C-alpha positions as CSV (number, residue, x, y, z in Angstrom):
1,M,89.0,-40.8,46.7
2,A,86.8,-37.8,46.0
3,L,83.1,-38.3,45.6
4,T,80.3,-36.2,44.6
5,L,78.2,-35.0,47.4
6,E,75.2,-37.0,46.2
7,E,77.4,-40.2,46.0
8,F,78.7,-39.5,49.6
9,T,75.1,-39.0,50.8
10,R,73.6,-42.2,49.2
11,S,76.6,-44.2,50.6
12,L,76.4,-42.8,54.0
13,D,75.3,-44.9,57.0
14,P,73.7,-43.0,59.7
15,K,75.0,-45.3,62.4
16,T,78.6,-44.0,61.5
17,L,77.7,-40.4,62.1
18,P,79.3,-37.9,63.0
19,R,81.6,-37.7,59.9
20,V,84.1,-35.0,58.9
21,I,84.4,-34.1,55.2
22,Q,86.5,-31.6,53.2
23,I,85.3,-29.9,50.1
24,Q,87.6,-30.8,47.1
25,S,86.1,-28.6,44.5
26,G,83.5,-25.9,45.7
27,I,80.4,-24.3,44.5
28,Y,79.8,-20.5,44.7
29,F,76.5,-18.6,44.4
30,Q,77.1,-14.8,43.6
31,G,80.5,-15.1,45.4
32,S,79.8,-13.8,48.9
33,V,76.3,-15.3,49.3
34,Y,76.6,-18.0,51.9
35,E,73.0,-19.0,52.6
36,M,69.8,-19.0,50.6
37,F,66.3,-20.0,51.9
38,G,68.1,-21.5,55.0
39,K,70.1,-24.0,52.9
40,E,73.8,-23.8,52.4
41,C,74.6,-22.8,48.9
42,C,78.2,-21.7,49.0
43,L,80.9,-24.3,50.1
44,P,84.4,-23.0,49.4
45,T,87.2,-25.4,48.4
46,G,89.0,-26.6,51.5
47,E,86.1,-26.1,54.0
48,I,86.0,-28.7,56.7
49,I,82.4,-29.7,57.6
50,K,81.1,-32.1,60.2
51,I,78.0,-34.0,59.1
52,I,75.9,-34.7,62.2
53,G,72.7,-35.8,60.5
54,I,71.0,-37.0,57.5
55,N,67.1,-36.4,56.9
56,I,64.6,-37.0,54.2
57,T,62.9,-33.8,53.5
58,R,60.4,-35.0,50.9
59,L,59.7,-37.9,48.5
60,T,59.5,-37.9,44.7
61,A,56.9,-40.2,43.4
62,E,56.8,-41.7,39.9
63,I,53.2,-42.5,38.7
64,E,51.7,-43.5,35.5
65,N,49.1,-41.0,34.1
66,E,46.1,-41.7,32.0
67,A,48.1,-41.4,28.7
68,G,50.5,-44.2,29.9
69,R,53.3,-41.9,30.5
70,N,55.3,-41.5,33.9
71,N,54.9,-38.3,35.8
72,L,57.1,-37.2,38.7
73,I,55.3,-35.6,41.7
74,E,56.3,-34.6,45.2
75,L,54.8,-36.2,48.2
76,P,55.1,-34.2,51.5
77,L,56.2,-36.2,54.6
78,D,53.0,-35.4,56.4
79,Y,50.9,-36.8,53.6
80,P,47.9,-38.4,55.3
81,G,47.7,-41.8,53.8
82,L,48.2,-45.6,54.4
83,F,50.4,-47.5,52.0
84,R,51.0,-51.1,51.2
85,I,54.6,-52.0,50.3
86,V,55.3,-53.9,46.9
87,A,57.9,-56.6,47.3
88,D,61.2,-55.6,45.5
89,K,61.9,-58.0,42.6
90,Q,65.6,-57.1,42.5
91,P,67.5,-59.9,44.6
92,Y,70.0,-59.5,47.4
93,L,73.1,-61.7,46.7
94,T,74.5,-61.7,50.3
95,A,73.4,-61.3,53.9
96,G,75.7,-58.5,54.3
97,E,74.0,-56.6,51.3
98,I,70.6,-57.0,53.2
99,A,72.1,-55.7,56.4
100,E,73.5,-52.6,54.8
101,S,70.4,-51.8,52.7
102,M,67.7,-52.6,55.2
103,H,66.8,-51.4,58.7
104,I,67.1,-54.5,61.0
105,S,66.4,-54.0,64.8
106,P,64.3,-55.7,67.6
107,N,61.6,-53.1,66.7
108,R,58.7,-55.0,64.9
109,L,58.9,-52.5,62.0
110,G,62.7,-53.2,61.7
111,Q,62.2,-56.9,61.0
112,P,62.3,-57.6,57.3
113,V,61.0,-60.8,55.8
114,L,62.8,-62.4,52.8
115,R,62.8,-65.7,51.1
116,S,65.7,-67.8,49.5
117,A,65.5,-68.8,45.9
118,N,67.5,-72.0,46.8
119,D,68.0,-74.3,49.8
120,L,70.3,-72.9,52.4
121,H,72.5,-75.6,54.1
122,L,73.4,-74.5,57.5
123,T,74.9,-76.1,60.6
124,D,71.7,-75.7,62.3
125,G,69.7,-77.5,59.4
126,T,68.3,-76.6,56.0
127,I,66.3,-73.7,55.2
128,Q,64.0,-74.6,52.3
129,E,63.6,-72.8,49.1
130,G,60.8,-70.2,49.3
131,E,60.5,-70.4,53.2
132,S,59.9,-67.0,54.9
133,I,62.9,-65.8,56.9
134,T,62.4,-63.1,59.4
135,L,65.6,-60.9,60.1
136,T,65.3,-59.9,63.9
137,S,68.6,-58.3,64.8
138,L,72.4,-58.0,64.2
139,T,75.0,-59.3,66.5
140,T,78.9,-59.4,66.6
141,E,80.7,-62.4,68.0
142,N,84.5,-63.0,67.8
143,D,84.9,-60.0,65.3
144,E,82.4,-61.7,63.0
145,Q,79.0,-60.2,62.4
146,F,75.8,-62.3,62.1
147,V,72.2,-61.7,61.3
148,N,69.7,-63.4,63.8
149,C,66.9,-64.9,61.8
150,E,63.8,-67.1,62.5
151,V,61.4,-69.2,60.5
152,T,57.9,-70.5,61.6
153,R,57.1,-74.1,61.1
154,K,53.8,-75.6,62.3
155,D,53.2,-72.6,64.4
156,K,56.6,-72.9,66.2
157,K,59.4,-70.4,65.7
158,H,63.0,-71.9,64.9
159,T,65.9,-69.4,65.4
160,F,69.2,-69.6,63.5
161,T,72.0,-67.1,62.5
162,L,73.4,-66.2,59.1
163,L,76.9,-65.0,58.6
164,I,77.2,-61.6,57.0
165,S,79.4,-63.2,54.1
166,Q,76.5,-65.8,53.4
167,H,75.8,-65.9,49.8
168,G,72.6,-66.6,48.2
169,E,69.6,-65.2,46.2
170,F,67.3,-63.5,48.6
171,Y,63.9,-61.9,47.6
172,E,61.8,-59.7,49.7
173,C,58.4,-61.3,50.7
174,Q,55.1,-59.5,50.1
175,D,54.1,-57.4,53.2
176,D,50.3,-57.0,53.8
177,Q,50.6,-54.5,56.5
178,F,49.6,-50.9,56.0
179,Y,52.2,-48.2,56.8
180,T,52.3,-44.3,57.0
181,L,54.7,-42.3,55.0
182,Q,56.7,-41.5,58.0
183,E,57.0,-45.3,58.9
184,I,58.2,-46.1,55.3
185,I,60.8,-43.6,55.5
186,E,62.1,-44.7,58.8
187,W,61.9,-48.4,58.5
188,K,61.1,-49.5,55.0
189,M,63.3,-47.4,52.8
190,P,66.2,-49.5,51.4
191,K,69.4,-47.7,51.1
192,G,70.4,-47.3,47.5
193,R,67.1,-48.6,46.1
194,K,63.6,-47.1,45.3
195,R,60.5,-48.3,47.0
196,T,57.4,-49.1,45.1
197,V,54.1,-48.7,47.1
198,N,50.4,-48.8,46.6
199,L,48.2,-46.2,48.2
200,V,45.6,-48.1,50.1
201,K,43.7,-45.2,52.0
202,T,43.9,-41.6,52.5
203,L,43.4,-40.7,56.1
204,P,41.1,-37.8,57.2
205,S,43.3,-34.9,58.1
206,R,42.3,-31.7,59.9
207,E,45.1,-29.8,58.3
208,S,45.0,-30.2,54.6
209,S,48.4,-30.8,53.0
210,Y,49.1,-29.7,49.5
211,C,50.0,-32.6,47.1
212,D,50.1,-33.0,43.3
213,L,48.8,-36.6,43.6
214,P,45.5,-37.0,41.5
215,E,42.3,-37.3,43.5
216,N,41.2,-41.0,43.8
217,F,44.6,-42.2,42.6
218,E,44.9,-46.0,42.3
219,G,47.9,-48.0,41.2
220,E,51.7,-48.1,42.1
221,M,54.0,-45.4,42.8
222,I,57.9,-45.5,42.9
223,L,59.3,-43.5,45.8
224,T,62.7,-41.9,45.8
225,P,63.9,-39.9,48.7
226,V,65.3,-36.4,48.6
227,Y,68.0,-36.0,51.3
228,E,69.4,-33.1,53.3
229,L,72.6,-33.1,55.3
230,Q,72.8,-31.4,58.7
231,A,76.3,-30.0,59.5
232,V,78.3,-27.7,61.6
233,M,81.4,-25.7,60.7
234,K,84.3,-24.6,62.7
235,F,83.5,-20.9,62.7
236,R,79.8,-21.1,63.2
237,R,77.6,-22.0,66.1
238,D,74.4,-22.8,64.3
239,I,73.4,-25.9,62.4
240,V,73.6,-25.6,58.5
241,H,71.3,-27.6,56.2
242,I,72.9,-28.7,53.0
243,P,71.0,-30.0,49.9
244,F,72.5,-33.4,48.9
245,N,72.5,-32.5,45.1
246,L,75.0,-29.6,45.2
247,D,77.6,-29.9,42.6
248,V,80.6,-30.3,44.7
249,E,83.2,-33.2,45.5
250,V,84.1,-34.3,49.0
251,I,86.6,-36.5,50.7
252,D,86.0,-38.2,54.1
253,V,88.7,-36.9,56.6
254,T,87.2,-38.2,59.8
255,D,90.2,-40.1,60.8
256,N,92.6,-37.2,60.3
257,C,90.5,-34.6,62.2
258,D,89.6,-33.6,65.7
259,I,85.8,-33.7,65.9
260,N,85.8,-32.1,69.2
261,C,86.8,-28.7,67.7
262,F,83.3,-28.4,66.5
263,V,80.0,-27.3,68.2
264,Q,78.4,-30.4,69.8
265,P,74.5,-29.9,69.1
266,L,72.3,-32.5,71.0
267,S,68.7,-33.4,70.5
268,P,66.4,-33.8,73.4
269,T,66.6,-37.5,73.0
270,D,70.4,-37.3,73.4
271,I,70.1,-35.2,76.6
272,F,67.5,-37.5,78.1
273,K,69.7,-40.6,77.6
274,R,72.4,-38.9,79.9
275,P,72.9,-40.2,83.5
276,P,71.1,-38.3,86.2
277,E,74.3,-37.3,88.0
278,E,74.9,-34.7,85.1
279,F,72.0,-32.7,85.9
280,P,71.1,-29.8,86.4
281,V,73.0,-28.5,83.3
282,V,73.1,-25.3,81.4
283,A,72.5,-25.5,77.7
284,E,72.7,-23.1,74.7
285,I,69.9,-23.3,72.2
286,I,71.5,-23.8,68.8
287,E,68.4,-24.5,66.9
288,R,64.9,-23.2,67.9
289,P,61.7,-25.2,67.7
290,E,59.2,-24.4,65.0
291,Q,56.1,-25.4,66.5
292,I,55.7,-25.4,70.2
293,P,52.8,-24.7,72.7
294,E,52.2,-21.2,73.8
295,E,53.3,-21.8,77.3
296,L,56.7,-22.9,76.0
297,N,57.4,-19.8,74.1
298,F,60.4,-18.9,76.4
299,L,62.4,-21.5,74.4
300,R,62.2,-19.2,71.3
301,S,63.4,-16.1,73.3
302,C,66.0,-17.5,75.5
303,K,69.6,-18.0,74.5
304,Q,70.4,-20.5,77.4
305,V,68.1,-22.7,79.6
306,I,68.8,-24.9,82.6
307,I,67.7,-28.5,82.1
308,H,67.0,-29.8,85.7
309,H,65.6,-33.3,85.4
310,A,64.9,-36.0,82.8
311,Y,62.3,-38.5,83.7
312,E,59.2,-40.5,82.3
313,A,55.8,-38.8,83.1
314,K,52.3,-40.2,82.9
315,R,49.8,-39.0,80.4
316,I,46.4,-39.9,79.5
317,L,45.8,-40.4,75.8
318,A,42.5,-38.9,74.8
319,S,40.5,-38.5,71.6
320,E,37.6,-36.3,70.7
321,I,34.3,-38.1,70.4
322,R,33.1,-37.6,66.9
323,S,32.4,-39.6,63.9
324,D,34.6,-37.7,61.2
325,V,37.8,-36.0,62.0
326,Q,39.0,-36.5,65.6
327,R,41.4,-34.6,67.6
328,H,43.9,-36.3,69.9
329,F,45.5,-35.0,73.2
330,L,48.0,-36.0,75.9
331,V,46.4,-34.9,79.2
332,P,48.6,-34.6,82.3
333,L,47.4,-36.0,85.6
334,T,47.8,-32.4,87.0
335,Y,45.2,-31.0,84.8
336,K,43.0,-28.7,87.0
337,G,39.8,-28.9,85.2
338,K,36.8,-31.2,86.0
339,F,35.0,-33.7,84.1
340,K,31.4,-35.2,84.0
341,R,30.8,-38.7,82.8
342,R,29.3,-39.5,79.4
343,P,27.6,-42.8,78.4
344,R,30.1,-45.5,77.0
345,K,29.3,-47.9,74.2
346,F,30.0,-51.7,74.5
347,P,30.0,-53.9,71.3
348,T,30.1,-57.2,73.2
349,A,29.2,-58.7,76.6
350,Y,33.1,-59.3,76.9
351,D,33.3,-55.6,77.0
352,L,30.8,-55.3,79.9
353,E,32.7,-57.6,82.0
354,V,35.9,-55.7,81.6
355,A,34.3,-52.3,82.4
356,K,32.3,-53.7,85.5
357,R,33.7,-52.4,88.8
358,D,32.9,-53.7,92.4
359,K,32.3,-50.2,93.7
360,E,29.6,-49.2,91.2
361,Q,26.6,-51.1,89.4
362,L,26.9,-51.0,85.7
363,H,23.5,-50.2,84.1
364,V,23.2,-50.7,80.4
365,V,20.7,-50.6,77.7
366,A,20.8,-53.0,74.7
367,T,21.0,-51.4,71.3
368,K,21.2,-54.5,69.1
369,S,19.2,-57.8,69.2
370,F,21.0,-61.1,69.8
371,E,19.5,-64.5,69.7
372,S,21.1,-67.2,71.9
373,H,21.8,-70.6,70.6
374,Y,22.3,-71.9,74.1
375,N,19.4,-73.5,76.1
376,G,19.7,-71.9,79.5
377,L,21.2,-68.5,78.3
378,A,19.0,-65.6,77.6
379,S,18.4,-63.7,74.3
380,V,18.7,-60.0,74.1
381,S,16.3,-57.6,72.4
382,V,16.7,-53.9,71.6
383,G,15.7,-51.8,74.7
384,D,16.4,-54.4,77.3
385,Q,18.1,-53.0,80.4
386,F,20.4,-55.0,82.6
387,L,22.5,-54.5,85.7
388,V,25.8,-56.3,85.1
389,Q,26.8,-58.5,88.0
390,R,29.7,-60.9,87.3
391,R,31.2,-63.4,85.0
392,E,30.6,-67.2,85.8
393,T,30.8,-70.5,84.3
394,S,27.5,-72.2,83.2
395,E,26.5,-75.6,82.0
396,V,24.0,-75.4,79.0
397,I,22.7,-77.7,76.3
398,Y,23.9,-76.8,72.8
399,G,23.2,-78.9,69.7
400,G,21.9,-81.7,71.8
401,T,25.0,-81.9,74.0
402,R,25.8,-80.6,77.5
403,K,28.9,-78.2,77.6
404,T,30.5,-75.6,79.8
405,V,30.6,-72.1,78.6
406,E,31.4,-68.7,80.1
407,A,28.4,-66.3,80.7
408,L,27.7,-63.0,82.1
409,A,25.3,-62.9,85.1
410,C,23.0,-59.9,85.0
411,E,19.6,-58.6,86.4
412,K,17.3,-57.6,83.8
413,I,15.1,-54.7,84.6
414,E,11.3,-55.4,83.8
415,G,9.5,-52.3,85.2
416,K,10.1,-52.3,88.8
417,T,11.2,-56.0,89.0
418,Y,14.6,-57.5,88.4
419,E,14.8,-60.9,86.9
420,P,18.3,-62.8,87.1
421,V,19.5,-63.9,83.7
422,R,22.7,-65.0,82.1
423,I,23.8,-63.9,78.6
424,P,26.6,-65.6,76.6
425,M,30.2,-63.8,76.8
426,C,30.6,-64.5,73.1
427,M,27.6,-62.2,72.4
428,D,27.8,-60.0,69.4
429,G,25.4,-57.2,70.3
430,G,25.7,-53.7,71.5
431,F,24.9,-51.8,74.8
432,V,24.9,-48.1,75.9
433,E,25.6,-47.1,79.5
434,V,23.0,-45.3,81.6
435,I,24.6,-42.7,83.7
436,H,23.3,-42.0,87.1
437,D,26.4,-40.3,88.5
438,K,26.2,-36.6,88.4
439,K,29.5,-35.8,90.2
440,Q,32.4,-33.9,88.8
441,Y,35.9,-35.6,88.8
442,H,39.5,-34.5,88.3
443,I,41.3,-36.7,85.9
444,S,43.5,-38.4,88.6
445,E,40.2,-39.5,90.4
446,I,39.0,-41.0,87.2
447,C,42.1,-43.1,86.8
448,Q,41.7,-44.4,90.2
449,K,38.1,-45.2,90.4
450,F,37.2,-46.3,86.9
451,H,38.5,-48.6,84.1
452,L,39.8,-46.8,80.9
453,P,38.6,-46.4,78.3
454,F,36.2,-43.9,79.7
455,N,34.0,-41.0,78.2
456,V,33.9,-37.7,79.8
457,K,33.1,-34.0,79.1
458,V,34.8,-31.0,80.6
459,S,32.4,-29.4,83.1
460,V,34.9,-26.8,84.7
461,R,37.7,-25.6,82.6
462,D,41.4,-25.3,83.9
463,L,41.7,-21.7,85.0
464,S,45.4,-21.9,85.5
465,V,46.0,-21.6,81.7
466,S,45.1,-18.9,79.4
467,E,43.4,-21.2,77.0
468,D,42.2,-24.6,77.8
469,L,42.1,-26.9,74.7
470,L,39.7,-29.5,76.3
471,A,37.0,-26.9,77.2
472,A,35.7,-26.5,73.7
473,V,35.6,-30.3,72.9
474,P,32.1,-31.7,73.2
475,G,33.3,-35.0,74.4
476,L,36.6,-36.9,75.2
477,H,37.2,-40.6,75.0
478,L,40.0,-41.2,77.6
479,E,41.7,-44.4,75.9
480,E,44.7,-45.3,78.0
481,E,47.4,-44.2,80.4
482,I,50.9,-44.1,78.9
483,T,54.4,-42.9,80.1
484,D,56.3,-40.5,77.8
485,P,59.8,-39.0,78.4
486,Y,60.0,-35.2,79.4
487,L,62.6,-32.8,80.4
488,V,62.2,-30.2,83.0
489,V,63.5,-26.9,81.6
490,T,63.7,-23.4,83.1
491,P,65.1,-19.9,81.9
492,T,68.4,-19.0,83.7
493,D,66.5,-16.6,85.9
494,L,64.3,-19.4,87.1
495,S,61.2,-17.3,86.3
496,E,59.0,-20.3,85.2
497,C,59.4,-24.2,85.2
498,W,57.9,-26.4,82.6
499,E,58.0,-30.1,81.2
500,F,58.5,-30.3,77.5
501,P,58.1,-33.6,75.4
502,V,61.3,-35.1,74.3
503,N,59.8,-37.0,71.3
504,R,57.7,-34.2,69.8
505,T,60.0,-31.1,70.3
506,K,62.6,-30.5,67.5
507,I,65.4,-28.3,69.1
508,S,69.1,-28.5,69.3
509,L,71.1,-27.6,72.2
510,Q,74.8,-27.5,73.1
511,L,75.6,-28.5,76.8
512,L,78.0,-25.7,78.4
513,H,78.4,-26.8,82.1
514,R,76.9,-28.3,85.0
515,L,75.1,-26.2,87.4
516,E,77.1,-26.6,90.7
517,K,75.2,-24.2,93.0
518,Q,71.9,-25.3,94.5
519,V,68.9,-23.6,93.4
520,R,65.4,-23.7,94.6
521,L,63.3,-25.0,91.7
522,P,59.7,-24.1,91.3
523,A,57.0,-26.7,90.8
524,A,57.2,-27.9,87.1
525,Q,54.1,-27.0,85.2
526,T,52.4,-29.1,82.6
527,V,50.4,-28.5,79.5
528,V,47.7,-30.4,77.6
529,E,49.3,-31.2,74.4
530,E,47.4,-31.9,71.1
531,I,49.3,-34.5,69.1
532,S,49.0,-35.2,65.3
533,E,47.6,-38.2,63.8
534,D,51.0,-39.7,63.0
535,S,52.0,-39.4,66.7
536,Y,48.7,-40.8,67.9
537,Y,49.1,-43.9,65.7
538,A,52.6,-44.4,66.7
539,L,51.4,-44.4,70.3
540,R,48.4,-46.8,69.6
541,R,49.9,-48.9,66.9
542,Y,50.4,-52.1,68.9
543,V,48.2,-51.5,71.8
544,M,45.6,-53.8,70.6
545,A,47.9,-56.6,69.8
546,T,48.6,-57.2,73.4
547,L,45.0,-57.6,74.3
548,C,43.2,-60.9,74.2
549,P,40.3,-61.0,71.7
550,P,36.9,-61.8,72.9
551,P,35.5,-65.2,72.9
552,R,34.5,-66.5,69.3
553,P,30.8,-66.9,68.8
554,P,29.6,-70.5,69.0
555,K,29.2,-72.7,66.0
556,K,25.6,-73.5,65.2
557,P,24.2,-76.9,65.1
558,P,24.7,-79.0,61.9
559,S,21.0,-78.8,61.1
560,E,20.9,-75.0,61.2
561,L,24.3,-74.3,59.9
562,L,23.4,-72.6,56.6
563,K,19.7,-71.5,57.2
564,L,20.1,-67.7,56.9
565,E,17.2,-66.2,58.8
566,I,14.9,-63.8,57.1
567,P,14.9,-60.4,59.1
568,Q,11.9,-60.2,61.4
569,S,10.6,-57.2,59.4
570,Q,10.3,-59.5,56.2
571,K,8.5,-62.4,57.8
572,P,4.8,-62.5,57.4
573,D,4.0,-64.7,60.2
574,A,6.8,-65.3,62.8
575,P,6.4,-68.6,65.0
576,S,6.4,-68.4,68.6
577,S,9.7,-68.7,70.1
578,P,10.5,-71.9,72.3
579,K,11.0,-71.6,75.9
580,G,14.4,-69.8,76.7
581,Q,14.4,-67.9,73.5
582,R,12.1,-64.8,73.8
583,A,10.9,-63.1,70.9
584,N,9.3,-59.7,70.7
585,P,5.5,-59.7,69.9
586,P,4.7,-56.8,67.4
587,N,2.5,-54.9,70.0
588,A,4.5,-56.1,73.2
589,A,5.3,-53.1,75.6
590,K,8.9,-52.5,76.0
591,P,10.5,-51.0,79.1
592,P,11.0,-47.2,78.8
593,L,14.6,-46.1,78.1
594,P,16.1,-43.7,80.5
595,A,16.3,-40.1,79.6
596,S,20.0,-40.0,79.4
597,V,19.8,-42.7,76.6
598,E,18.6,-41.9,73.0
599,P,16.0,-44.2,71.6
600,Y,17.5,-46.9,69.2
601,T,15.7,-48.4,66.4
602,A,17.0,-51.6,64.8
603,T,17.8,-51.2,61.1
604,P,18.4,-53.8,58.2
605,E,22.1,-52.7,58.3
606,C,22.3,-54.1,61.8
607,E,20.7,-57.3,60.9
608,L,23.1,-57.8,57.9
609,K,26.2,-57.3,60.2
610,T,24.8,-60.1,62.5
611,L,24.2,-62.1,59.4
612,T,27.8,-61.3,58.1
613,A,29.1,-62.5,61.4
614,S,27.3,-65.8,61.3
615,F,28.3,-66.4,57.6
616,L,32.0,-65.7,58.3
617,T,31.8,-68.2,61.2
618,D,30.4,-70.8,59.0
619,M,32.8,-70.1,56.1
620,S,35.7,-70.7,58.4
621,N,34.7,-74.5,58.7
622,P,36.9,-76.4,56.4
623,N,34.4,-79.2,56.0
624,L,31.7,-76.9,54.7
625,K,30.6,-78.0,51.1
626,K,29.3,-75.7,48.5
627,A,25.7,-75.9,47.4
628,S,23.3,-74.2,45.3
629,S,20.5,-71.9,46.8
630,S,18.0,-74.7,46.2
631,E,20.0,-77.5,48.0
632,T,20.6,-78.3,51.4
633,C,24.3,-78.3,52.7
634,V,25.5,-81.4,55.0
635,V,28.4,-80.6,57.2
636,E,30.4,-83.2,59.0
637,D,30.3,-82.5,62.9
638,D,34.0,-82.3,63.8
639,G,33.2,-81.6,67.4
640,D,33.7,-78.3,69.5
641,D,37.2,-78.8,70.6
642,D,39.0,-77.4,67.6
643,K,41.3,-74.6,67.9
644,H,40.3,-71.4,66.3
645,E,42.6,-69.0,64.5
646,Y,41.9,-65.3,64.4
647,E,42.8,-63.4,61.2
648,Y,42.0,-60.2,59.5
649,I,40.0,-60.0,56.4
650,D,40.4,-57.6,53.7
651,E,37.5,-55.1,53.2
652,D,37.0,-56.2,49.5
653,E,36.6,-59.8,50.8
654,V,34.0,-58.7,53.4
655,E,32.1,-56.6,50.7
656,N,32.0,-59.6,48.5
657,I,30.7,-61.8,51.3
658,R,27.9,-59.1,51.9
659,K,26.9,-59.2,48.4
660,K,26.5,-63.0,48.5
661,I,24.4,-62.8,51.6
662,Q,22.2,-60.0,50.1
663,E,21.7,-62.2,47.0
664,K,20.8,-65.3,49.1
665,N,18.4,-63.3,51.2
666,I,16.7,-62.0,47.8
667,N,16.5,-65.6,46.5
668,I,15.0,-66.9,49.8
669,I,12.3,-64.2,49.9
670,S,11.5,-64.7,46.2
671,C,11.2,-68.4,46.5
672,K,9.0,-67.9,49.7
673,K,6.7,-65.6,47.8
674,T,6.6,-67.9,44.7
675,H,6.2,-71.4,46.4
676,G,4.9,-70.7,49.8
677,N,4.7,-73.8,52.0
678,Q,6.5,-76.0,49.4
679,Y,9.7,-73.9,50.0
680,E,9.3,-74.0,53.7
681,Q,9.1,-77.9,53.6
682,S,12.1,-78.0,51.5
683,I,14.1,-76.2,53.9
């Protein structure tokens, strides 16, 4: 049965490609004109076309303007923003409908979460109404297709399967994650449905992208994809791009046509997956890359290339050190430039322990004060200098009881003397490294001798390339070592040999024949690659999810749980600190900071952050009772052996907590000024 090209495109499953179609009623543009603006605009009746790909070229967004009317705007695929998905209110009536519409795969982005409007009675048990069901993968057994699912009950995951024919009323659950537009297109755009999203945040982008979206837009937008078909024809060797909305009718003739009579274009990913014994191979360039490093310009001029190897190479993911818009790079280990060290910043004592190495003494300066609540562990003041030693277990007295905690053993520098101290691992402070090493290092030496992340600056540029991208960068933050797929490619005359990235090079090739004769391959050259923000976030998205969080700050004793301290700058007469908790006298001399570290001054904002962390810790206690500002709260001590759960807090919620803390500080200060000693006695 003949379908319009738009109907065929919307019903097309990319997993079934390639497909062969025949034009039943053609469309012509001025008779002999065959191509316009790079898109096919003349498809004669009877033409046989092989569809090899389907892409979303852009998105149309339906938004509501100030007058209450709906406007249609276009969103480019590289729009630099983060979006939150609005759950679809239209139900799915079978598990098969879900599998056809949604992307389901072992990838975390490809695991949709739904709920059933009714109880599901299965052989493995009963799935209750409203229970969140995560679809993890699709399997086939005995010619029957199943959807693998899991539910979480009391922190335990239970797995089960659903037949594709399983009937029910399934609704999409609300998703609290943020996604880029590319991730929504690839994983979260249901086939045959529109997708409603909320713009959460606009990311800073070095390259401005034009968009009709109003500035500071807030509200929902309905996204509709605009498709484009990639195809090859019998008598053409290039790839043609066909808009999906051409007014033609087509019929699927895949079963009645030999697909081998067409050109077989392959992407770098397809070639990378081929077995090693097929290399080296001669390939013809069908579609040339649009954006490519200058060193790989031969891919634009050569008609044929030789692909010698396919392997995964190591790269160092690096970012520019700056506060506004960052550039991101992939640096090969063969980079011939040299680096000098730059000071690192450590937000917690836990980070100091991770960064410490046996071969070198780690010297740091405190940039933030921290008052220890343990008797036996030291407090830290701004400007204190430490030599980090080791992590150890220590017995301390806390809240009147003796307990065992993790501590970081250090040597505190007091002039020319060194005092052994221990600071808590859960310390919420800040430190800056003092650099004594003036040596220059290759990047391979840095990876061997130091822990990443690491801060450096190029001291000697790479003279083997015409333009060194890293030489002009004021500072680099080397984040981690990754592996990425690459192909080793040369022109047919073997004049040069380069690695080019598989995942970030858009090029189409046709394999011609295997190169039988032995050739002497020159050493493969590498290039520093500047990557986009989308590529950077794709590489870094789940890195932090695999790391253990630092220890949670200790709970305060019950008598001090809700006594929010007034900042030192606002206290008229601060009492002397007890032994083990050293306070800074107003005129006390502090040890001088090294010349390589900039002086640091504590600000009320820093004190507010510490106060916020303390407040969040208190609010997590379920036994905490509400009280007015003039009353004292009583908390039942439930012991210190409870299991803490870590969760993300929305920015709006944090802002509300900060406002409450500021209001409470204002009330405390005003009451102290008004009532004096009476207020102190009431506390």
